[in-house]
A tleap script that builds the chain and sets N, CA, C and O, in Angstrom:
source leaprc.protein.ff14SB
mol = sequence {
  NMET PRO THR ILE LEU LEU LEU ALA ASN MET
  ILE LYS ILE THR ILE ASN PRO ASN ASP LYS
  HIE ARG PHE PRO HIE VAL HIE VAL LEU HIE
  SER ASP LYS SER ALA LEU VAL SER LEU LYS
  ASP PHE SER ILE LEU GLU ASN SER GLY PHE
  SER GLU LYS THR LEU LYS LYS VAL LEU LYS
  VAL LEU ARG GLU GLU GLN ASP LEU LEU LEU
  GLU ALA TRP SER GLU TYR ASN CGLY
}
set mol.1.N position { 15.092 114.455 53.158 }
set mol.1.CA position { 14.317 114.456 54.388 }
set mol.1.C position { 13.866 115.873 54.695 }
set mol.1.O position { 14.704 116.764 54.838 }
set mol.2.N position { 12.591 116.101 54.796 }
set mol.2.CA position { 12.107 117.427 55.156 }
set mol.2.C position { 12.435 117.765 56.616 }
set mol.2.O position { 12.278 116.934 57.511 }
set mol.3.N position { 12.889 118.993 56.831 }
set mol.3.CA position { 13.139 119.470 58.187 }
set mol.3.C position { 11.816 119.979 58.749 }
set mol.3.O position { 11.188 120.860 58.161 }
set mol.4.N position { 11.392 119.429 59.881 }
set mol.4.CA position { 10.137 119.812 60.507 }
set mol.4.C position { 10.374 120.904 61.547 }
set mol.4.O position { 9.579 121.837 61.664 }
set mol.5.N position { 11.445 120.792 62.286 }
set mol.5.CA position { 11.833 121.797 63.277 }
set mol.5.C position { 13.323 122.051 63.164 }
set mol.5.O position { 14.087 121.174 62.761 }
set mol.6.N position { 13.731 123.265 63.524 }
set mol.6.CA position { 15.145 123.613 63.592 }
set mol.6.C position { 15.384 124.221 64.965 }
set mol.6.O position { 14.847 125.282 65.283 }
set mol.7.N position { 16.187 123.549 65.774 }
set mol.7.CA position { 16.424 123.993 67.148 }
set mol.7.C position { 17.750 124.734 67.235 }
set mol.7.O position { 18.776 124.247 66.760 }
set mol.8.N position { 17.722 125.904 67.838 }
set mol.8.CA position { 18.925 126.721 68.036 }
set mol.8.C position { 19.689 126.921 66.724 }
set mol.8.O position { 20.916 127.016 66.718 }
set mol.9.N position { 18.961 126.981 65.634 }
set mol.9.CA position { 19.542 127.179 64.304 }
set mol.9.C position { 20.588 126.143 63.918 }
set mol.9.O position { 21.407 126.390 63.033 }
set mol.10.N position { 20.571 124.984 64.575 }
set mol.10.CA position { 21.569 123.993 64.207 }
set mol.10.C position { 21.142 122.548 64.334 }
set mol.10.O position { 21.712 121.700 63.647 }
set mol.11.N position { 20.188 122.219 65.155 }
set mol.11.CA position { 19.756 120.823 65.301 }
set mol.11.C position { 18.474 120.640 64.498 }
set mol.11.O position { 17.449 121.253 64.793 }
set mol.12.N position { 18.546 119.789 63.482 }
set mol.12.CA position { 17.391 119.542 62.614 }
set mol.12.C position { 16.586 118.366 63.133 }
set mol.12.O position { 17.134 117.344 63.546 }
set mol.13.N position { 15.268 118.536 63.102 }
set mol.13.CA position { 14.336 117.450 63.397 }
set mol.13.C position { 13.670 117.121 62.066 }
set mol.13.O position { 12.966 117.952 61.492 }
set mol.14.N position { 13.898 115.906 61.582 }
set mol.14.CA position { 13.416 115.539 60.257 }
set mol.14.C position { 12.573 114.264 60.302 }
set mol.14.O position { 12.629 113.479 61.249 }
set mol.15.N position { 11.792 114.096 59.238 }
set mol.15.CA position { 10.991 112.887 59.042 }
set mol.15.C position { 11.255 112.396 57.627 }
set mol.15.O position { 11.217 113.171 56.672 }
set mol.16.N position { 11.520 111.118 57.503 }
set mol.16.CA position { 11.714 110.528 56.176 }
set mol.16.C position { 10.361 110.239 55.536 }
set mol.16.O position { 9.540 109.533 56.122 }
set mol.17.N position { 10.119 110.774 54.342 }
set mol.17.CA position { 8.896 110.408 53.631 }
set mol.17.C position { 8.920 108.918 53.283 }
set mol.17.O position { 9.983 108.333 53.071 }
set mol.18.N position { 7.748 108.327 53.230 }
set mol.18.CA position { 7.592 106.918 52.854 }
set mol.18.C position { 8.354 105.973 53.778 }
set mol.18.O position { 8.924 104.979 53.326 }
set mol.19.N position { 8.361 106.281 55.055 }
set mol.19.CA position { 9.018 105.440 56.066 }
set mol.19.C position { 7.940 104.666 56.821 }
set mol.19.O position { 7.988 104.546 58.045 }
set mol.20.N position { 6.965 104.142 56.072 }
set mol.20.CA position { 5.773 103.511 56.649 }
set mol.20.C position { 6.068 102.211 57.389 }
set mol.20.O position { 5.267 101.772 58.213 }
set mol.21.N position { 7.191 101.604 57.106 }
set mol.21.CA position { 7.487 100.312 57.717 }
set mol.21.C position { 7.837 100.439 59.194 }
set mol.21.O position { 7.947 99.433 59.895 }
set mol.22.N position { 8.008 101.650 59.663 }
set mol.22.CA position { 8.367 101.865 61.066 }
set mol.22.C position { 7.277 102.692 61.736 }
set mol.22.O position { 6.470 103.340 61.070 }
set mol.23.N position { 7.269 102.659 63.025 }
set mol.23.CA position { 6.330 103.443 63.822 }
set mol.23.C position { 6.743 104.919 63.759 }
set mol.23.O position { 7.859 105.216 63.333 }
set mol.24.N position { 5.874 105.848 64.172 }
set mol.24.CA position { 6.207 107.277 64.117 }
set mol.24.C position { 7.477 107.605 64.912 }
set mol.24.O position { 7.606 107.269 66.090 }
set mol.25.N position { 8.395 108.264 64.232 }
set mol.25.CA position { 9.662 108.648 64.851 }
set mol.25.C position { 10.250 109.839 64.096 }
set mol.25.O position { 9.811 110.160 62.992 }
set mol.26.N position { 11.231 110.482 64.691 }
set mol.26.CA position { 11.941 111.570 64.040 }
set mol.26.C position { 13.436 111.295 64.085 }
set mol.26.O position { 13.934 110.543 64.923 }
set mol.27.N position { 14.122 111.927 63.161 }
set mol.27.CA position { 15.571 111.897 63.116 }
set mol.27.C position { 16.066 113.243 63.646 }
set mol.27.O position { 15.569 114.295 63.242 }
set mol.28.N position { 17.028 113.207 64.532 }
set mol.28.CA position { 17.635 114.407 65.105 }
set mol.28.C position { 19.048 114.476 64.534 }
set mol.28.O position { 19.844 113.554 64.714 }
set mol.29.N position { 19.353 115.576 63.845 }
set mol.29.CA position { 20.618 115.662 63.124 }
set mol.29.C position { 21.357 116.960 63.437 }
set mol.29.O position { 20.752 118.029 63.519 }
set mol.30.N position { 22.656 116.852 63.608 }
set mol.30.CA position { 23.519 118.026 63.737 }
set mol.30.C position { 24.933 117.620 63.387 }
set mol.30.O position { 25.511 116.736 64.021 }
set mol.31.N position { 25.487 118.264 62.380 }
set mol.31.CA position { 26.861 117.988 61.982 }
set mol.31.C position { 27.029 116.485 61.755 }
set mol.31.O position { 26.359 115.915 60.893 }
set mol.32.N position { 27.909 115.841 62.512 }
set mol.32.CA position { 28.125 114.401 62.349 }
set mol.32.C position { 27.377 113.579 63.396 }
set mol.32.O position { 27.628 112.383 63.548 }
set mol.33.N position { 26.459 114.223 64.115 }
set mol.33.CA position { 25.684 113.549 65.158 }
set mol.33.C position { 24.292 113.208 64.628 }
set mol.33.O position { 23.744 113.912 63.781 }
set mol.34.N position { 23.732 112.111 65.146 }
set mol.34.CA position { 22.370 111.744 64.766 }
set mol.34.C position { 21.723 110.931 65.885 }
set mol.34.O position { 22.394 110.265 66.674 }
set mol.35.N position { 20.409 111.011 65.922 }
set mol.35.CA position { 19.639 110.217 66.875 }
set mol.35.C position { 18.286 109.915 66.246 }
set mol.35.O position { 17.817 110.624 65.356 }
set mol.36.N position { 17.679 108.852 66.730 }
set mol.36.CA position { 16.352 108.443 66.290 }
set mol.36.C position { 15.485 108.387 67.539 }
set mol.36.O position { 15.839 107.732 68.519 }
set mol.37.N position { 14.333 109.086 67.500 }
set mol.37.CA position { 13.484 109.209 68.684 }
set mol.37.C position { 12.051 108.818 68.344 }
set mol.37.O position { 11.490 109.296 67.358 }
set mol.38.N position { 11.467 107.959 69.150 }
set mol.38.CA position { 10.075 107.550 68.995 }
set mol.38.C position { 9.153 108.710 69.349 }
set mol.38.O position { 9.388 109.423 70.324 }
set mol.39.N position { 8.104 108.897 68.552 }
set mol.39.CA position { 7.116 109.933 68.863 }
set mol.39.C position { 6.014 109.412 69.777 }
set mol.39.O position { 5.161 110.185 70.213 }
set mol.40.N position { 6.017 108.134 70.068 }
set mol.40.CA position { 5.004 107.568 70.966 }
set mol.40.C position { 5.393 107.748 72.421 }
set mol.40.O position { 4.593 108.216 73.231 }
set mol.41.N position { 6.624 107.376 72.755 }
set mol.41.CA position { 7.034 107.465 74.162 }
set mol.41.C position { 8.322 108.269 74.358 }
set mol.41.O position { 8.848 108.353 75.468 }
set mol.42.N position { 8.822 108.857 73.269 }
set mol.42.CA position { 10.021 109.701 73.294 }
set mol.42.C position { 11.255 108.954 73.774 }
set mol.42.O position { 12.167 109.542 74.356 }
set mol.43.N position { 11.272 107.662 73.526 }
set mol.43.CA position { 12.478 106.899 73.834 }
set mol.43.C position { 13.514 107.164 72.743 }
set mol.43.O position { 13.177 107.393 71.581 }
set mol.44.N position { 14.758 107.126 73.143 }
set mol.44.CA position { 15.857 107.308 72.204 }
set mol.44.C position { 16.216 105.923 71.674 }
set mol.44.O position { 16.716 105.073 72.411 }
set mol.45.N position { 15.955 105.712 70.394 }
set mol.45.CA position { 16.142 104.413 69.779 }
set mol.45.C position { 17.574 104.218 69.291 }
set mol.45.O position { 18.101 103.105 69.305 }
set mol.46.N position { 18.183 105.291 68.868 }
set mol.46.CA position { 19.577 105.271 68.413 }
set mol.46.C position { 20.184 106.616 68.769 }
set mol.46.O position { 19.495 107.636 68.757 }
set mol.47.N position { 21.468 106.620 69.083 }
set mol.47.CA position { 22.182 107.858 69.354 }
set mol.47.C position { 23.623 107.703 68.910 }
set mol.47.O position { 24.322 106.775 69.317 }
set mol.48.N position { 24.047 108.614 68.081 }
set mol.48.CA position { 25.428 108.618 67.623 }
set mol.48.C position { 26.007 110.015 67.813 }
set mol.48.O position { 25.939 110.850 66.910 }
set mol.49.N position { 26.574 110.265 68.984 }
set mol.49.CA position { 27.309 111.503 69.202 }
set mol.49.C position { 26.672 112.570 70.066 }
set mol.49.O position { 27.374 113.463 70.539 }
set mol.50.N position { 25.363 112.513 70.291 }
set mol.50.CA position { 24.725 113.534 71.126 }
set mol.50.C position { 24.969 113.249 72.604 }
set mol.50.O position { 24.955 112.094 73.030 }
set mol.51.N position { 25.192 114.298 73.379 }
set mol.51.CA position { 25.333 114.146 74.827 }
set mol.51.C position { 23.956 113.947 75.450 }
set mol.51.O position { 22.941 114.318 74.860 }
set mol.52.N position { 23.925 113.365 76.633 }
set mol.52.CA position { 22.653 113.199 77.363 }
set mol.52.C position { 21.999 114.541 77.611 }
set mol.52.O position { 20.780 114.671 77.491 }
set mol.53.N position { 22.791 115.535 77.955 }
set mol.53.CA position { 22.285 116.883 78.240 }
set mol.53.C position { 21.575 117.469 77.015 }
set mol.53.O position { 20.479 118.018 77.132 }
set mol.54.N position { 22.194 117.350 75.861 }
set mol.54.CA position { 21.580 117.877 74.638 }
set mol.54.C position { 20.302 117.124 74.306 }
set mol.54.O position { 19.289 117.740 73.975 }
set mol.55.N position { 20.335 115.799 74.389 }
set mol.55.CA position { 19.139 115.017 74.081 }
set mol.55.C position { 18.005 115.320 75.046 }
set mol.55.O position { 16.841 115.315 74.648 }
set mol.56.N position { 18.319 115.580 76.290 }
set mol.56.CA position { 17.281 115.938 77.264 }
set mol.56.C position { 16.574 117.225 76.823 }
set mol.56.O position { 15.351 117.323 76.921 }
set mol.57.N position { 17.330 118.200 76.344 }
set mol.57.CA position { 16.739 119.456 75.855 }
set mol.57.C position { 15.912 119.215 74.599 }
set mol.57.O position { 14.826 119.774 74.445 }
set mol.58.N position { 16.433 118.382 73.704 }
set mol.58.CA position { 15.708 118.067 72.474 }
set mol.58.C position { 14.398 117.354 72.803 }
set mol.58.O position { 13.358 117.682 72.231 }
set mol.59.N position { 14.433 116.397 73.705 }
set mol.59.CA position { 13.218 115.657 74.075 }
set mol.59.C position { 12.158 116.584 74.667 }
set mol.59.O position { 10.965 116.384 74.438 }
set mol.60.N position { 12.578 117.577 75.412 }
set mol.60.CA position { 11.621 118.540 75.977 }
set mol.60.C position { 10.860 119.245 74.851 }
set mol.60.O position { 9.639 119.386 74.918 }
set mol.61.N position { 11.575 119.682 73.828 }
set mol.61.CA position { 10.932 120.353 72.690 }
set mol.61.C position { 10.055 119.372 71.926 }
set mol.61.O position { 8.945 119.725 71.527 }
set mol.62.N position { 10.524 118.160 71.715 }
set mol.62.CA position { 9.723 117.178 70.986 }
set mol.62.C position { 8.404 116.895 71.696 }
set mol.62.O position { 7.361 116.774 71.053 }
set mol.63.N position { 8.451 116.792 73.001 }
set mol.63.CA position { 7.205 116.581 73.769 }
set mol.63.C position { 6.248 117.758 73.576 }
set mol.63.O position { 5.046 117.568 73.388 }
set mol.64.N position { 6.792 118.969 73.625 }
set mol.64.CA position { 5.966 120.171 73.459 }
set mol.64.C position { 5.362 120.246 72.057 }
set mol.64.O position { 4.278 120.800 71.874 }
set mol.65.N position { 6.054 119.697 71.082 }
set mol.65.CA position { 5.619 119.773 69.680 }
set mol.65.C position { 5.073 118.444 69.153 }
set mol.65.O position { 5.016 118.233 67.942 }
set mol.66.N position { 4.676 117.559 70.048 }
set mol.66.CA position { 4.234 116.226 69.643 }
set mol.66.C position { 3.110 116.279 68.609 }
set mol.66.O position { 3.163 115.550 67.618 }
set mol.67.N position { 2.106 117.113 68.811 }
set mol.67.CA position { 0.993 117.174 67.860 }
set mol.67.C position { 1.476 117.552 66.460 }
set mol.67.O position { 1.080 116.932 65.474 }
set mol.68.N position { 2.322 118.558 66.379 }
set mol.68.CA position { 2.873 118.991 65.097 }
set mol.68.C position { 3.673 117.862 64.441 }
set mol.68.O position { 3.547 117.621 63.240 }
set mol.69.N position { 4.477 117.188 65.220 }
set mol.69.CA position { 5.321 116.122 64.680 }
set mol.69.C position { 4.504 114.926 64.216 }
set mol.69.O position { 4.799 114.343 63.173 }
set mol.70.N position { 3.483 114.554 64.977 }
set mol.70.CA position { 2.626 113.435 64.556 }
set mol.70.C position { 1.829 113.799 63.307 }
set mol.70.O position { 1.596 112.954 62.443 }
set mol.71.N position { 1.416 115.053 63.217 }
set mol.71.CA position { 0.705 115.510 62.021 }
set mol.71.C position { 1.634 115.436 60.800 }
set mol.71.O position { 1.225 114.991 59.727 }
set mol.72.N position { 2.872 115.870 60.972 }
set mol.72.CA position { 3.839 115.801 59.873 }
set mol.72.C position { 4.121 114.346 59.496 }
set mol.72.O position { 4.219 114.011 58.316 }
set mol.73.N position { 4.250 113.491 60.503 }
set mol.73.CA position { 4.476 112.060 60.218 }
set mol.73.C position { 3.338 111.510 59.358 }
set mol.73.O position { 3.579 110.824 58.365 }
set mol.74.N position { 2.101 111.814 59.745 }
set mol.74.CA position { 0.942 111.336 58.975 }
set mol.74.C position { 0.936 111.899 57.566 }
set mol.74.O position { 0.593 111.200 56.612 }
set mol.75.N position { 1.312 113.152 57.439 }
set mol.75.CA position { 1.339 113.786 56.113 }
set mol.75.C position { 2.342 113.081 55.193 }
set mol.75.O position { 2.042 112.841 54.023 }
set mol.76.N position { 3.503 112.754 55.701 }
set mol.76.CA position { 4.544 112.142 54.890 }
set mol.76.C position { 4.433 110.633 54.768 }
set mol.76.O position { 4.937 110.045 53.812 }
set mol.77.N position { 3.766 109.999 55.743 }
set mol.77.CA position { 3.754 108.535 55.769 }
set mol.77.C position { 2.372 107.912 55.828 }
set mol.77.O position { 2.235 106.693 55.939 }
set mol.78.N position { 1.341 108.758 55.754 }
set mol.78.CA position { -0.033 108.274 55.705 }
set mol.78.C position { -0.360 107.332 56.771 }
set mol.78.O position { -1.490 106.849 56.842 }
savepdb mol mol.pdb
quit
């Protein structure tokens, strides 16, 4: 999975190549924690281990970088 963004040098924002069967989304990864976030409405689709506080900060960055993330999604998933 290519890392598209790295937050605070520890939280990776990734996109799976060839993940065309699903709508645009990103994977948020850190250590043993993971989350799946929609790029359309920034809803949290899955969360395993992240606190609400951390996800709120991550969502703020994702909203700010939406154009970059959607461009990366298109590049990897056409």
